[in-house]
C-alpha positions in Angstrom: 147.1 83.9 100.5 144.5 85.1 98.0 145.3 85.7 94.3 144.7 89.5 94.4 147.3 89.8 97.2 149.8 87.6 95.3 149.4 89.7 92.1 150.0 92.9 94.2 153.2 91.5 95.7 154.4 90.4 92.2 153.6 93.9 90.8 155.5 95.5 93.6 158.6 93.3 93.1 158.6 93.8 89.4 158.2 97.6 89.8 161.2 97.7 92.1 163.3 95.6 89.7 162.3 97.7 86.7 163.0 101.0 88.5 166.5 99.9 89.7 169.6 101.6 88.6 170.7 98.4 87.0 167.4 96.6 86.2 167.5 92.9 85.7 164.4 93.1 83.5 163.1 95.5 80.9 159.8 96.0 79.1 160.0 95.3 75.4 159.4 98.4 73.3 156.5 96.7 71.5 154.6 96.3 74.7 155.1 99.7 76.3 151.6 100.8 75.5 149.9 97.7 76.9 148.4 97.5 80.3 151.1 96.4 82.8 149.7 92.8 83.1 150.1 92.3 79.3 153.6 93.8 79.0 156.4 91.5 77.8 159.6 91.5 79.9 163.0 90.5 78.8 166.2 89.7 80.7 169.1 92.2 80.7 172.8 91.8 81.0 172.4 92.5 84.8 170.0 89.5 85.1 172.4 87.2 83.3 175.2 88.3 85.7 172.9 87.7 88.7 172.0 84.3 87.5 175.6 83.3 86.9 176.6 84.6 90.3 178.8 87.4 88.9 176.7 90.1 90.5 174.8 90.4 93.8 171.3 92.0 93.7 171.8 93.7 97.0 174.8 95.5 95.5 173.2 96.5 92.2 169.7 97.2 93.5 168.9 100.9 94.1 166.3 100.3 96.8 166.0 99.0 100.3 163.5 96.3 101.1 162.1 94.3 104.0 162.2 90.5 104.0 160.7 88.7 107.0 161.0 91.7 109.3 164.7 92.3 108.3 165.6 95.5 106.4 168.0 94.9 103.6 169.9 98.1 102.9 172.4 98.6 100.1 175.9 99.0 101.4 175.1 97.5 104.8 176.0 93.9 106.0 173.1 91.5 105.5 172.5 87.8 106.2 172.7 85.7 103.1 172.7 81.9 102.3 176.2 80.5 101.5 175.8 77.4 99.3 179.4 76.3 99.9 179.1 76.4 103.7 175.4 75.3 103.7 174.6 78.1 106.2 173.7 81.7 106.6 176.6 84.2 106.8 176.8 87.9 107.4 178.1 89.6 104.3 
């Protein structure tokens, strides 16, 4: 994969996170006027809850997305990895 394509995918992922109802990241006020690639991001309370396993991104995210040909839709069952069972489960 070339660098331009990777940057585009990263930008798309960050944009979806920043525009979510409960964004896990936010742009610092000081860097709002900077070009997007120079903006400084900081973690929110949502991100801390996600990292600690207290929240599920598929439940707090406001957008559907496609991963490997599978549409992940908020409020619908999805396949996820279960660390305790060491296998995928439908949740």
